[in-house]
Structures are given as C-alpha cells and as structure tokens.
Backbone of each chain as nested JSON, in Angstrom:
{
  "chains": [
    {"id": "A", "residues": [
      {"number": 1, "name": "MET", "atoms": {"N": [21.56, 111.383, 92.044], "CA": [22.759, 110.554, 92.013], "C": [22.547, 109.284, 91.188]}},
      {"number": 2, "name": "GLN", "atoms": {"N": [21.847, 109.482, 90.049], "CA": [21.67, 108.374, 89.105], "C": [23.028, 107.811, 88.7]}},
      {"number": 3, "name": "PHE", "atoms": {"N": [24.005, 108.705, 88.63], "CA": [25.356, 108.304, 88.247], "C": [25.874, 107.163, 89.132]}},
      {"number": 4, "name": "ILE", "atoms": {"N": [25.662, 107.282, 90.419], "CA": [26.176, 106.266, 91.344], "C": [25.46, 104.938, 91.134]}},
      {"number": 5, "name": "SER", "atoms": {"N": [24.141, 104.986, 91.048], "CA": [23.368, 103.749, 90.887], "C": [23.711, 103.022, 89.595]}},
      {"number": 6, "name": "SER", "atoms": {"N": [23.918, 103.794, 88.53], "CA": [24.147, 103.148, 87.237], "C": [25.607, 102.737, 87.038]}},
      {"number": 7, "name": "THR", "atoms": {"N": [26.503, 103.358, 87.779], "CA": [27.926, 103.12, 87.541], "C": [28.536, 102.104, 88.501]}},
      {"number": 8, "name": "PHE", "atoms": {"N": [28.051, 102.137, 89.742], "CA": [28.669, 101.316, 90.784], "C": [27.674, 100.307, 91.357]}},
      {"number": 9, "name": "VAL", "atoms": {"N": [28.214, 99.328, 92.038], "CA": [27.418, 98.532, 92.975], "C": [27.705, 99.151, 94.347]}},
      {"number": 10, "name": "PRO", "atoms": {"N": [26.743, 99.936, 94.875], "CA": [27.037, 100.704, 96.084], "C": [26.629, 99.984, 97.372]}},
      {"number": 11, "name": "ALA", "atoms": {"N": [27.43, 100.176, 98.395], "CA": [27.092, 99.654, 99.719], "C": [27.417, 100.716, 100.745]}},
      {"number": 12, "name": "LYS", "atoms": {"N": [26.541, 100.847, 101.732], "CA": [26.772, 101.809, 102.811], "C": [27.053, 101.036, 104.096]}},
      {"number": 13, "name": "ILE", "atoms": {"N": [28.167, 101.369, 104.726], "CA": [28.602, 100.686, 105.938], "C": [28.556, 101.691, 107.083]}},
      {"number": 14, "name": "HIS", "atoms": {"N": [27.74, 101.418, 108.088], "CA": [27.62, 102.361, 109.207], "C": [28.492, 101.913, 110.373]}},
      {"number": 15, "name": "ILE", "atoms": {"N": [29.153, 102.888, 110.967], "CA": [30.128, 102.558, 112.018], "C": [29.485, 101.87, 113.221]}},
      {"number": 16, "name": "LYS", "atoms": {"N": [28.242, 102.221, 113.513], "CA": [27.6, 101.606, 114.679], "C": [27.207, 100.157, 114.411]}},
      {"number": 17, "name": "GLU", "atoms": {"N": [26.949, 99.843, 113.158], "CA": [26.506, 98.486, 112.81], "C": [27.666, 97.556, 112.461]}},
      {"number": 18, "name": "GLN", "atoms": {"N": [28.709, 98.119, 111.839], "CA": [29.778, 97.252, 111.321], "C": [31.174, 97.818, 111.603]}},
      {"number": 19, "name": "PRO", "atoms": {"N": [31.487, 98.015, 112.861], "CA": [32.831, 98.566, 113.16], "C": [33.941, 97.642, 112.673]}},
      {"number": 20, "name": "GLN", "atoms": {"N": [33.662, 96.347, 112.604], "CA": [34.687, 95.404, 112.149], "C": [35.024, 95.612, 110.672]}},
      {"number": 21, "name": "THR", "atoms": {"N": [34.022, 96.064, 109.898], "CA": [34.275, 96.319, 108.469], "C": [35.132, 97.575, 108.305]}},
      {"number": 22, "name": "PHE", "atoms": {"N": [34.912, 98.554, 109.181], "CA": [35.79, 99.734, 109.166], "C": [37.241, 99.297, 109.377]}},
      {"number": 23, "name": "LYS", "atoms": {"N": [37.425, 98.425, 110.375], "CA": [38.782, 97.972, 110.707], "C": [39.385, 97.17, 109.551]}},
      {"number": 24, "name": "ARG", "atoms": {"N": [38.569, 96.305, 108.972], "CA": [39.048, 95.449, 107.876], "C": [39.582, 96.265, 106.699]}},
      {"number": 25, "name": "PHE", "atoms": {"N": [38.895, 97.381, 106.396], "CA": [39.312, 98.194, 105.247], "C": [40.206, 99.372, 105.66]}},
      {"number": 26, "name": "GLY", "atoms": {"N": [40.586, 99.4, 106.935], "CA": [41.499, 100.441, 107.394], "C": [40.894, 101.825, 107.37]}},
      {"number": 27, "name": "VAL", "atoms": {"N": [39.578, 101.906, 107.592], "CA": [38.893, 103.199, 107.574], "C": [38.921, 103.794, 108.977]}},
      {"number": 28, "name": "GLN", "atoms": {"N": [39.448, 105.012, 109.096], "CA": [39.584, 105.616, 110.422], "C": [38.884, 106.957, 110.563]}},
      {"number": 29, "name": "TRP", "atoms": {"N": [38.145, 107.337, 109.539], "CA": [37.419, 108.602, 109.611], "C": [36.22, 108.524, 108.677]}},
      {"number": 30, "name": "THR", "atoms": {"N": [35.189, 109.317, 108.954], "CA": [34.044, 109.349, 108.047], "C": [33.788, 110.786, 107.593]}},
      {"number": 31, "name": "PRO", "atoms": {"N": [33.197, 110.954, 106.399], "CA": [32.927, 109.886, 105.452], "C": [34.195, 109.428, 104.74]}},
      {"number": 32, "name": "THR", "atoms": {"N": [34.24, 108.141, 104.445], "CA": [35.272, 107.594, 103.573], "C": [34.576, 106.781, 102.498]}},
      {"number": 33, "name": "LEU", "atoms": {"N": [34.967, 106.999, 101.259], "CA": [34.429, 106.231, 100.13], "C": [35.565, 105.443, 99.5]}},
      {"number": 34, "name": "LEU", "atoms": {"N": [35.322, 104.17, 99.265], "CA": [36.301, 103.339, 98.569], "C": [35.728, 102.912, 97.228]}},
      {"number": 35, "name": "VAL", "atoms": {"N": [36.463, 103.202, 96.169], "CA": [36.116, 102.679, 94.846], "C": [36.894, 101.382, 94.677]}},
      {"number": 36, "name": "MET", "atoms": {"N": [36.168, 100.304, 94.536], "CA": [36.776, 98.981, 94.444], "C": [36.667, 98.473, 93.009]}},
      {"number": 37, "name": "ALA", "atoms": {"N": [37.767, 98.034, 92.456], "CA": [37.758, 97.471, 91.101], "C": [36.945, 96.177, 91.097]}},
      {"number": 38, "name": "PRO", "atoms": {"N": [36.458, 95.769, 89.932], "CA": [35.671, 94.529, 89.866], "C": [36.417, 93.313, 90.409]}},
      {"number": 39, "name": "ASN", "atoms": {"N": [37.739, 93.353, 90.404], "CA": [38.506, 92.226, 90.951], "C": [38.619, 92.291, 92.481]}},
      {"number": 40, "name": "GLY", "atoms": {"N": [37.997, 93.259, 93.089], "CA": [37.969, 93.362, 94.549], "C": [39.084, 94.2, 95.144]}},
      {"number": 41, "name": "GLU", "atoms": {"N": [39.988, 94.693, 94.312], "CA": [41.09, 95.522, 94.814], "C": [40.637, 96.97, 94.996]}},
      {"number": 42, "name": "GLU", "atoms": {"N": [41.169, 97.602, 96.035], "CA": [40.871, 99.024, 96.233], "C": [41.567, 99.827, 95.148]}},
      {"number": 43, "name": "ALA", "atoms": {"N": [40.774, 100.64, 94.436], "CA": [41.342, 101.46, 93.366], "C": [41.552, 102.903, 93.809]}},
      {"number": 44, "name": "HIS", "atoms": {"N": [40.66, 103.389, 94.69], "CA": [40.724, 104.809, 95.041], "C": [40.026, 105.031, 96.378]}},
      {"number": 45, "name": "ARG", "atoms": {"N": [40.583, 105.933, 97.175], "CA": [40.042, 106.227, 98.514], "C": [39.767, 107.72, 98.623]}},
      {"number": 46, "name": "ILE", "atoms": {"N": [38.558, 108.062, 99.039], "CA": [38.161, 109.462, 99.208], "C": [37.824, 109.663, 100.681]}},
      {"number": 47, "name": "GLU", "atoms": {"N": [38.626, 110.461, 101.366], "CA": [38.422, 110.676, 102.798], "C": [37.971, 112.1, 103.052]}},
      {"number": 48, "name": "GLY", "atoms": {"N": [36.88, 112.239, 103.801], "CA": [36.366, 113.564, 104.129], "C": [35.282, 114.009, 103.165]}},
      {"number": 49, "name": "PHE", "atoms": {"N": [34.488, 114.963, 103.637], "CA": [33.378, 115.496, 102.846], "C": [33.895, 116.305, 101.657]}},
      {"number": 50, "name": "LEU", "atoms": {"N": [33.167, 116.2, 100.545], "CA": [33.478, 117.013, 99.366], "C": [32.19, 117.589, 98.779]}},
      {"number": 51, "name": "PRO", "atoms": {"N": [32.234, 118.812, 98.247], "CA": [31.098, 119.322, 97.48], "C": [30.832, 118.408, 96.279]}},
      {"number": 52, "name": "VAL", "atoms": {"N": [29.615, 118.486, 95.754], "CA": [29.174, 117.522, 94.743], "C": [30.117, 117.436, 93.534]}},
      {"number": 53, "name": "GLU", "atoms": {"N": [30.494, 118.593, 92.997], "CA": [31.337, 118.585, 91.791], "C": [32.672, 117.87, 92.052]}},
      {"number": 54, "name": "ASP", "atoms": {"N": [33.254, 118.164, 93.204], "CA": [34.53, 117.528, 93.547], "C": [34.343, 116.032, 93.806]}},
      {"number": 55, "name": "LEU", "atoms": {"N": [33.222, 115.696, 94.426], "CA": [32.949, 114.284, 94.692], "C": [32.786, 113.508, 93.388]}},
      {"number": 56, "name": "LEU", "atoms": {"N": [32.02, 114.065, 92.467], "CA": [31.836, 113.392, 91.172], "C": [33.178, 113.216, 90.465]}},
      {"number": 57, "name": "ALA", "atoms": {"N": [34.002, 114.255, 90.524], "CA": [35.321, 114.18, 89.877], "C": [36.161, 113.07, 90.503]}},
      {"number": 58, "name": "GLN", "atoms": {"N": [36.118, 112.97, 91.817], "CA": [36.896, 111.928, 92.503], "C": [36.364, 110.533, 92.178]}},
      {"number": 59, "name": "LEU", "atoms": {"N": [35.04, 110.406, 92.089], "CA": [34.467, 109.102, 91.74], "C": [34.874, 108.696, 90.323]}},
      {"number": 60, "name": "GLU", "atoms": {"N": [34.845, 109.664, 89.417], "CA": [35.265, 109.377, 88.037], "C": [36.755, 109.019, 87.996]}},
      {"number": 61, "name": "LEU", "atoms": {"N": [37.529, 109.731, 88.785], "CA": [38.948, 109.408, 88.874], "C": [39.117, 107.968, 89.37]}},
      {"number": 62, "name": "GLY", "atoms": {"N": [38.322, 107.618, 90.361], "CA": [38.371, 106.249, 90.88], "C": [38.018, 105.222, 89.835]}},
      {"number": 63, "name": "LEU", "atoms": {"N": [37.063, 105.543, 88.983], "CA": [36.705, 104.608, 87.906], "C": [37.883, 104.392, 86.961]}},
      {"number": 64, "name": "GLY", "atoms": {"N": [38.586, 105.477, 86.67], "CA": [39.772, 105.353, 85.821], "C": [40.818, 104.452, 86.467]}},
      {"number": 65, "name": "LYS", "atoms": {"N": [41.003, 104.636, 87.77], "CA": [41.999, 103.816, 88.464], "C": [41.541, 102.357, 88.554]}},
      {"number": 66, "name": "ALA", "atoms": {"N": [40.234, 102.14, 88.615], "CA": [39.712, 100.768, 88.594], "C": [39.996, 100.128, 87.231]}},
      {"number": 67, "name": "LEU", "atoms": {"N": [39.841, 100.897, 86.16], "CA": [40.151, 100.382, 84.821], "C": [41.633, 100.016, 84.721]}},
      {"number": 68, "name": "LEU", "atoms": {"N": [42.464, 100.871, 85.298], "CA": [43.911, 100.606, 85.276], "C": [44.227, 99.327, 86.054]}},
      {"number": 69, "name": "ARG", "atoms": {"N": [43.549, 99.131, 87.182], "CA": [43.734, 97.906, 87.979], "C": [43.409, 96.662, 87.165]}},
      {"number": 70, "name": "GLU", "atoms": {"N": [42.469, 96.816, 86.247], "CA": [42.051, 95.682, 85.432], "C": [42.862, 95.567, 84.141]}},
      {"number": 71, "name": "GLU", "atoms": {"N": [43.915, 96.384, 84.052], "CA": [44.788, 96.368, 82.867], "C": [44.057, 96.811, 81.594]}},
      {"number": 72, "name": "LYS", "atoms": {"N": [42.965, 97.549, 81.754], "CA": [42.286, 98.128, 80.593], "C": [42.939, 99.477, 80.322]}},
      {"number": 73, "name": "ILE", "atoms": {"N": [44.15, 99.392, 79.791], "CA": [45.032, 100.56, 79.738], "C": [44.486, 101.677, 78.846]}},
      {"number": 74, "name": "ASP", "atoms": {"N": [44.094, 101.316, 77.617], "CA": [43.615, 102.353, 76.689], "C": [42.347, 103.019, 77.2]}},
      {"number": 75, "name": "GLU", "atoms": {"N": [41.447, 102.175, 77.721], "CA": [40.185, 102.683, 78.257], "C": [40.455, 103.605, 79.451]}},
      {"number": 76, "name": "ALA", "atoms": {"N": [41.401, 103.194, 80.274], "CA": [41.748, 103.999, 81.447], "C": [42.3, 105.354, 81.007]}},
      {"number": 77, "name": "GLU", "atoms": {"N": [43.207, 105.341, 80.033], "CA": [43.797, 106.612, 79.584], "C": [42.715, 107.561, 79.07]}},
      {"number": 78, "name": "LYS", "atoms": {"N": [41.799, 107.032, 78.253], "CA": [40.722, 107.887, 77.721], "C": [39.87, 108.439, 78.864]}},
      {"number": 79, "name": "HIS", "atoms": {"N": [39.601, 107.578, 79.836], "CA": [38.772, 108.002, 80.954], "C": [39.464, 109.118, 81.748]}},
      {"number": 80, "name": "PHE", "atoms": {"N": [40.744, 108.929, 82.025], "CA": [41.488, 109.952, 82.78], "C": [41.496, 111.288, 82.021]}},
      {"number": 81, "name": "ARG", "atoms": {"N": [41.696, 111.226, 80.72], "CA": [41.738, 112.477, 79.941], "C": [40.371, 113.165, 79.974]}},
      {"number": 82, "name": "SER", "atoms": {"N": [39.33, 112.371, 79.937], "CA": [37.986, 112.928, 80.009], "C": [37.746, 113.605, 81.367]}},
      {"number": 83, "name": "VAL", "atoms": {"N": [38.212, 112.978, 82.434], "CA": [38.061, 113.563, 83.774], "C": [38.829, 114.884, 83.858]}},
      {"number": 84, "name": "ALA", "atoms": {"N": [40.048, 114.89, 83.331], "CA": [40.877, 116.101, 83.392], "C": [40.211, 117.263, 82.654]}},
      {"number": 85, "name": "LEU", "atoms": {"N": [39.495, 116.954, 81.581], "CA": [38.805, 117.998, 80.82], "C": [37.493, 118.401, 81.481]}},
      {"number": 86, "name": "SER", "atoms": {"N": [36.706, 117.414, 81.87], "CA": [35.358, 117.678, 82.369], "C": [35.348, 118.315, 83.753]}},
      {"number": 87, "name": "TYR", "atoms": {"N": [36.381, 118.045, 84.528], "CA": [36.423, 118.559, 85.906], "C": [37.679, 119.397, 86.114]}},
      {"number": 88, "name": "ALA", "atoms": {"N": [37.964, 120.246, 85.127], "CA": [39.22, 121.0, 85.12], "C": [39.372, 121.917, 86.332]}},
      {"number": 89, "name": "GLY", "atoms": {"N": [38.254, 122.287, 86.952], "CA": [38.328, 123.184, 88.096], "C": [38.486, 122.476, 89.425]}},
      {"number": 90, "name": "THR", "atoms": {"N": [38.605, 121.181, 89.405], "CA": [38.723, 120.43, 90.663], "C": [40.149, 119.903, 90.841]}},
      {"number": 91, "name": "GLU", "atoms": {"N": [40.431, 119.461, 92.055], "CA": [41.768, 118.914, 92.326], "C": [41.954, 117.536, 91.706]}},
      {"number": 92, "name": "ALA", "atoms": {"N": [40.865, 116.946, 91.234], "CA": [40.977, 115.643, 90.569], "C": [41.62, 115.792, 89.189]}},
      {"number": 93, "name": "ALA", "atoms": {"N": [41.504, 116.973, 88.597], "CA": [41.952, 117.155, 87.212], "C": [43.452, 116.908, 87.022]}},
      {"number": 94, "name": "PRO", "atoms": {"N": [44.319, 117.572, 87.808], "CA": [45.746, 117.283, 87.607], "C": [46.107, 115.836, 87.923]}},
      {"number": 95, "name": "GLN", "atoms": {"N": [45.419, 115.264, 88.899], "CA": [45.684, 113.861, 89.22], "C": [45.273, 112.962, 88.046]}},
      {"number": 96, "name": "ALA", "atoms": {"N": [44.142, 113.298, 87.439], "CA": [43.67, 112.514, 86.29], "C": [44.654, 112.626, 85.125]}},
      {"number": 97, "name": "LEU", "atoms": {"N": [45.173, 113.836, 84.923], "CA": [46.138, 114.023, 83.834], "C": [47.414, 113.225, 84.099]}},
      {"number": 98, "name": "TYR", "atoms": {"N": [47.826, 113.229, 85.359], "CA": [49.01, 112.447, 85.756], "C": [48.795, 110.963, 85.434]}},
      {"number": 99, "name": "TRP", "atoms": {"N": [47.636, 110.449, 85.832], "CA": [47.369, 109.024, 85.625], "C": [47.146, 108.706, 84.141]}},
      {"number": 100, "name": "ALA", "atoms": {"N": [46.66, 109.68, 83.386], "CA": [46.558, 109.485, 81.936], "C": [47.952, 109.248, 81.361]}},
      {"number": 101, "name": "GLY", "atoms": {"N": [48.921, 110.005, 81.892], "CA": [50.302, 109.81, 81.444], "C": [50.836, 108.45, 81.825]}},
      {"number": 102, "name": "VAL", "atoms": {"N": [50.501, 108.012, 83.037], "CA": [50.932, 106.68, 83.476], "C": [50.349, 105.611, 82.548]}},
      {"number": 103, "name": "ALA", "atoms": {"N": [49.046, 105.762, 82.246], "CA": [48.386, 104.781, 81.374], "C": [49.004, 104.809, 79.974]}},
      {"number": 104, "name": "ALA", "atoms": {"N": [49.274, 106.019, 79.478], "CA": [49.869, 106.138, 78.141], "C": [51.229, 105.45, 78.103]}},
      {"number": 105, "name": "TYR", "atoms": {"N": [51.995, 105.617, 79.177], "CA": [53.308, 104.96, 79.247], "C": [53.161, 103.441, 79.338]}},
      {"number": 106, "name": "LYS", "atoms": {"N": [52.252, 102.986, 80.187], "CA": [52.045, 101.541, 80.327], "C": [51.613, 100.916, 78.998]}},
      {"number": 107, "name": "GLY", "atoms": {"N": [50.836, 101.669, 78.229], "CA": [50.338, 101.146, 76.965], "C": [51.344, 101.17, 75.84]}},
      {"number": 108, "name": "SER", "atoms": {"N": [52.413, 101.967, 76.001], "CA": [53.342, 102.152, 74.886], "C": [54.796, 101.839, 75.233]}},
      {"number": 109, "name": "ASN", "atoms": {"N": [55.102, 101.848, 76.539], "CA": [56.495, 101.749, 76.99], "C": [57.358, 102.884, 76.469]}},
      {"number": 110, "name": "ASP", "atoms": {"N": [56.708, 103.974, 76.114], "CA": [57.428, 105.123, 75.561], "C": [57.609, 106.18, 76.652]}},
      {"number": 111, "name": "PRO", "atoms": {"N": [58.838, 106.379, 77.148], "CA": [59.069, 107.385, 78.198], "C": [58.673, 108.791, 77.763]}},
      {"number": 112, "name": "GLY", "atoms": {"N": [58.613, 108.999, 76.455], "CA": [58.203, 110.305, 75.946], "C": [56.796, 110.684, 76.397]}},
      {"number": 113, "name": "LYS", "atoms": {"N": [55.971, 109.662, 76.631], "CA": [54.602, 109.934, 77.097], "C": [54.624, 110.578, 78.486]}},
      {"number": 114, "name": "LEU", "atoms": {"N": [55.575, 110.155, 79.303], "CA": [55.69, 110.728, 80.639], "C": [56.172, 112.172, 80.56]}},
      {"number": 115, "name": "LYS", "atoms": {"N": [57.142, 112.403, 79.684], "CA": [57.657, 113.767, 79.521], "C": [56.557, 114.696, 79.004]}},
      {"number": 116, "name": "GLU", "atoms": {"N": [55.784, 114.211, 78.042], "CA": [54.655, 115.006, 77.528], "C": [53.671, 115.34, 78.645]}},
      {"number": 117, "name": "THR", "atoms": {"N": [53.454, 114.36, 79.489], "CA": [52.506, 114.563, 80.592], "C": [53.021, 115.61, 81.558]}},
      {"number": 118, "name": "TYR", "atoms": {"N": [54.318, 115.558, 81.863], "CA": [54.898, 116.579, 82.725], "C": [54.723, 117.962, 82.114]}},
      {"number": 119, "name": "GLU", "atoms": {"N": [54.99, 118.072, 80.82], "CA": [54.861, 119.375, 80.147], "C": [53.417, 119.87, 80.222]}},
      {"number": 120, "name": "ALA", "atoms": {"N": [52.472, 118.949, 80.037], "CA": [51.052, 119.337, 80.092], "C": [50.664, 119.767, 81.501]}},
      {"number": 121, "name": "LEU", "atoms": {"N": [51.148, 119.037, 82.497], "CA": [50.839, 119.399, 83.882], "C": [51.445, 120.75, 84.242]}},
      {"number": 122, "name": "LYS", "atoms": {"N": [52.678, 120.974, 83.796], "CA": [53.37, 122.236, 84.093], "C": [52.605, 123.407, 83.476]}},
      {"number": 123, "name": "LYS", "atoms": {"N": [52.04, 123.161, 82.294], "CA": [51.323, 124.222, 81.586], "C": [49.928, 124.46, 82.187]}},
      {"number": 124, "name": "LYS", "atoms": {"N": [49.192, 123.372, 82.433], "CA": [47.785, 123.519, 82.836], "C": [47.593, 123.633, 84.345]}},
      {"number": 125, "name": "PHE", "atoms": {"N": [48.419, 122.932, 85.095], "CA": [48.253, 122.915, 86.554], "C": [49.61, 123.119, 87.239]}},
      {"number": 126, "name": "PRO", "atoms": {"N": [50.255, 124.271, 86.986], "CA": [51.643, 124.46, 87.443], "C": [51.819, 124.412, 88.959]}},
      {"number": 127, "name": "SER", "atoms": {"N": [50.768, 124.749, 89.707], "CA": [50.939, 124.781, 91.163], "C": [50.479, 123.492, 91.84]}},
      {"number": 128, "name": "SER", "atoms": {"N": [50.076, 122.511, 91.059], "CA": [49.565, 121.289, 91.682], "C": [50.712, 120.377, 92.116]}},
      {"number": 129, "name": "GLU", "atoms": {"N": [50.442, 119.583, 93.122], "CA": [51.458, 118.628, 93.565], "C": [51.723, 117.58, 92.487]}},
      {"number": 130, "name": "TRP", "atoms": {"N": [50.738, 117.366, 91.587], "CA": [50.908, 116.355, 90.539], "C": [51.912, 116.821, 89.495]}},
      {"number": 131, "name": "ALA", "atoms": {"N": [51.981, 118.126, 89.286], "CA": [53.025, 118.669, 88.404], "C": [54.39, 118.446, 89.047]}},
      {"number": 132, "name": "ARG", "atoms": {"N": [54.443, 118.632, 90.365], "CA": [55.722, 118.412, 91.058], "C": [56.098, 116.929, 91.047]}},
      {"number": 133, "name": "LYS", "atoms": {"N": [55.087, 116.06, 91.221], "CA": [55.374, 114.627, 91.184], "C": [55.91, 114.202, 89.813]}},
      {"number": 134, "name": "ALA", "atoms": {"N": [55.431, 114.894, 88.781], "CA": [55.832, 114.53, 87.418], "C": [57.166, 115.158, 87.015]}},
      {"number": 135, "name": "MET", "atoms": {"N": [57.722, 116.03, 87.876], "CA": [58.996, 116.687, 87.527], "C": [60.075, 115.679, 87.175]}},
      {"number": 136, "name": "VAL", "atoms": {"N": [60.02, 114.534, 87.828], "CA": [61.029, 113.502, 87.605], "C": [60.947, 112.933, 86.184]}},
      {"number": 137, "name": "TRP", "atoms": {"N": [59.851, 113.186, 85.518], "CA": [59.671, 112.706, 84.139], "C": [60.232, 113.696, 83.106]}},
      {"number": 138, "name": "ALA", "atoms": {"N": [60.716, 114.848, 83.583], "CA": [61.094, 115.917, 82.662], "C": [62.349, 115.589, 81.853]}},
      {"number": 139, "name": "ALA", "atoms": {"N": [63.237, 114.82, 82.444], "CA": [64.525, 114.562, 81.795], "C": [64.4, 113.687, 80.56]}}
    ]},
    {"id": "B", "residues": [
      {"number": 1, "name": "MET", "atoms": {"N": [26.924, 110.515, 102.911], "CA": [27.701, 111.471, 102.131], "C": [26.987, 111.818, 100.824]}},
      {"number": 2, "name": "VAL", "atoms": {"N": [26.243, 110.865, 100.293], "CA": [25.57, 111.115, 99.02], "C": [24.08, 110.823, 99.157]}},
      {"number": 3, "name": "ALA", "atoms": {"N": [23.336, 111.113, 98.122], "CA": [21.873, 111.102, 98.177], "C": [21.285, 109.782, 98.668]}},
      {"number": 4, "name": "LEU", "atoms": {"N": [20.146, 109.908, 99.355], "CA": [19.535, 108.732, 99.966], "C": [18.731, 107.908, 98.961]}},
      {"number": 5, "name": "ALA", "atoms": {"N": [18.465, 108.46, 97.777], "CA": [17.625, 107.767, 96.803], "C": [18.307, 106.531, 96.229]}},
      {"number": 6, "name": "ILE", "atoms": {"N": [19.569, 106.407, 96.479], "CA": [20.309, 105.263, 95.953], "C": [19.955, 104.019, 96.744]}},
      {"number": 7, "name": "SER", "atoms": {"N": [19.861, 102.898, 96.047], "CA": [19.574, 101.637, 96.724], "C": [20.89, 101.013, 97.196]}},
      {"number": 8, "name": "TRP", "atoms": {"N": [21.209, 101.256, 98.457], "CA": [22.493, 100.806, 98.987], "C": [22.388, 99.391, 99.534]}},
      {"number": 9, "name": "LEU", "atoms": {"N": [23.365, 98.597, 99.234], "CA": [23.507, 97.334, 99.953], "C": [24.074, 97.665, 101.33]}},
      {"number": 10, "name": "LYS", "atoms": {"N": [24.008, 96.696, 102.239], "CA": [24.552, 96.951, 103.58], "C": [25.688, 96.002, 103.915]}},
      {"number": 11, "name": "ASP", "atoms": {"N": [26.155, 95.308, 102.909], "CA": [27.196, 94.319, 103.156], "C": [28.309, 94.496, 102.117]}},
      {"number": 12, "name": "ALA", "atoms": {"N": [29.518, 94.743, 102.58], "CA": [30.626, 95.001, 101.667], "C": [30.918, 93.784, 100.793]}},
      {"number": 13, "name": "ASP", "atoms": {"N": [30.892, 92.601, 101.384], "CA": [31.207, 91.403, 100.599], "C": [30.157, 91.146, 99.521]}},
      {"number": 14, "name": "GLN", "atoms": {"N": [28.897, 91.406, 99.867], "CA": [27.84, 91.244, 98.863], "C": [28.062, 92.218, 97.706]}},
      {"number": 15, "name": "ALA", "atoms": {"N": [28.433, 93.439, 98.043], "CA": [28.695, 94.435, 96.997], "C": [29.875, 94.009, 96.128]}},
      {"number": 16, "name": "LEU", "atoms": {"N": [30.928, 93.506, 96.765], "CA": [32.118, 93.095, 95.997], "C": [31.796, 91.902, 95.098]}},
      {"number": 17, "name": "GLN", "atoms": {"N": [31.018, 90.98, 95.62], "CA": [30.651, 89.804, 94.813], "C": [29.772, 90.197, 93.632]}},
      {"number": 18, "name": "THR", "atoms": {"N": [28.792, 91.063, 93.91], "CA": [27.896, 91.521, 92.844], "C": [28.677, 92.293, 91.789]}},
      {"number": 19, "name": "ALA", "atoms": {"N": [29.584, 93.146, 92.259], "CA": [30.397, 93.936, 91.33], "C": [31.264, 93.032, 90.456]}},
      {"number": 20, "name": "LYS", "atoms": {"N": [31.81, 91.999, 91.076], "CA": [32.642, 91.059, 90.312], "C": [31.816, 90.381, 89.22]}},
      {"number": 21, "name": "GLY", "atoms": {"N": [30.605, 89.958, 89.59], "CA": [29.724, 89.284, 88.628], "C": [29.294, 90.19, 87.493]}},
      {"number": 22, "name": "GLN", "atoms": {"N": [29.091, 91.455, 87.813], "CA": [28.606, 92.41, 86.8], "C": [29.76, 93.138, 86.108]}},
      {"number": 23, "name": "ARG", "atoms": {"N": [31.002, 92.857, 86.51], "CA": [32.191, 93.547, 85.974], "C": [32.059, 95.064, 86.146]}},
      {"number": 24, "name": "LYS", "atoms": {"N": [31.551, 95.447, 87.304], "CA": [31.437, 96.872, 87.626], "C": [32.307, 97.171, 88.844]}},
      {"number": 25, "name": "ALA", "atoms": {"N": [32.541, 98.432, 89.069], "CA": [33.232, 98.839, 90.298], "C": [32.219, 98.848, 91.441]}},
      {"number": 26, "name": "ALA", "atoms": {"N": [32.687, 98.568, 92.63], "CA": [31.854, 98.722, 93.821], "C": [32.221, 100.035, 94.495]}},
      {"number": 27, "name": "LEU", "atoms": {"N": [31.246, 100.62, 95.169], "CA": [31.484, 101.838, 95.934], "C": [31.082, 101.57, 97.374]}},
      {"number": 28, "name": "LEU", "atoms": {"N": [32.064, 101.599, 98.254], "CA": [31.796, 101.36, 99.671], "C": [31.812, 102.706, 100.39]}},
      {"number": 29, "name": "ASP", "atoms": {"N": [30.678, 103.066, 100.979], "CA": [30.522, 104.35, 101.656], "C": [30.525, 104.1, 103.161]}},
      {"number": 30, "name": "PHE", "atoms": {"N": [31.604, 104.487, 103.82], "CA": [31.717, 104.317, 105.273], "C": [31.207, 105.581, 105.948]}},
      {"number": 31, "name": "SER", "atoms": {"N": [30.187, 105.401, 106.77], "CA": [29.462, 106.555, 107.275], "C": [29.251, 106.477, 108.786]}},
      {"number": 32, "name": "ALA", "atoms": {"N": [29.092, 107.656, 109.381], "CA": [28.684, 107.736, 110.777], "C": [27.485, 108.663, 110.893]}},
      {"number": 33, "name": "ALA", "atoms": {"N": [26.858, 108.957, 109.75], "CA": [25.732, 109.885, 109.733], "C": [24.544, 109.288, 110.468]}},
      {"number": 34, "name": "PRO", "atoms": {"N": [23.741, 110.149, 111.107], "CA": [22.534, 109.656, 111.776], "C": [21.644, 108.886, 110.805]}},
      {"number": 35, "name": "GLN", "atoms": {"N": [21.102, 107.762, 111.276], "CA": [20.299, 106.929, 110.377], "C": [18.82, 107.223, 110.527]}}
    ]}
  ]
}
C-alpha cells in the first residue's frame, strides 16, 4: 500500500479509543474511510469493506473529488477520466465518468459537456445509476 | 481495512493539519478491527 503512504496523510481512528471522533465525523459503521481535501473538507466517504481493486478505485475517485473541492477543475477532470479508464471494471468507473462531466462543465460552462457525458455513460455503463443520474443532462 | 505497513497517525486533527501544510489529501480510516 505504498500508494496510500505516498498519496495521503493517513490516520487510523479506533472506535474503542476515540468514539468521540466517530461521532464528530458522523461515522456509524466500520470500516469507513474518509478522503479529506487539503482544506479539511470531506471529499469522499467509503463505507464497508471492499476488495483491493475496488478500494483503490474509490480512493482515486476520492482524490479527484478532493481536487474538485479545491477548484482544481482541469486537474480533477483529467484525474476522473483516468480513474474511469484504469478501473473500468469497478463501480467507481461510471461515477468517475459522471464527475469528469461535472468538472468539464464547471471548467467551460458548456452544457454540451454534460450531454456528452450522458451519452458516454449510456454507451459504456448503461445499467449504472450514474447513467440514470445523468439522464437529466440528455436534453 | 488496509495494510499495516503504513505509518498511520492516530489523531484526525493532526492528519488534517499535516495534510493542509503539505497540500495533500488526508485519509481517515475508522476501524473496529482487533488491535
């Protein structure tokens, strides 16, 4: 897990030692992982155990959302697209593609970016909830 | 949830402060696993 050490500042909070920290962050089940943006805002929440590949995909997705929190729009979009490609077999992929569309729209104010994203989701991940969430962008 | 070889901090605020200083994301792992 060199990836975690080099990418994040990691902290482990144990329920027996710090129940107040669980309450503070609204954590009600374990394992729960929170990806926090450098500004201290929660960017992404992962609840429940995941196999390694899915966990890595979710962590990468969280990094993209942390970039978006910091208004690093172009960087976030590239990151999301990379996640969607690299982890295409995981449930993080359609979500990453969705957020890539959000970032593309935020960076351009072009609604066409949202429509393109819906078309891509419909084509690549037609049964995902993220394709359904993007249906509203079709018009 | 993840490998033990990682050097974990044990304080969320310390992690958030360090992350802010280094402009990195923090990862808070809430666990109930046997220690």
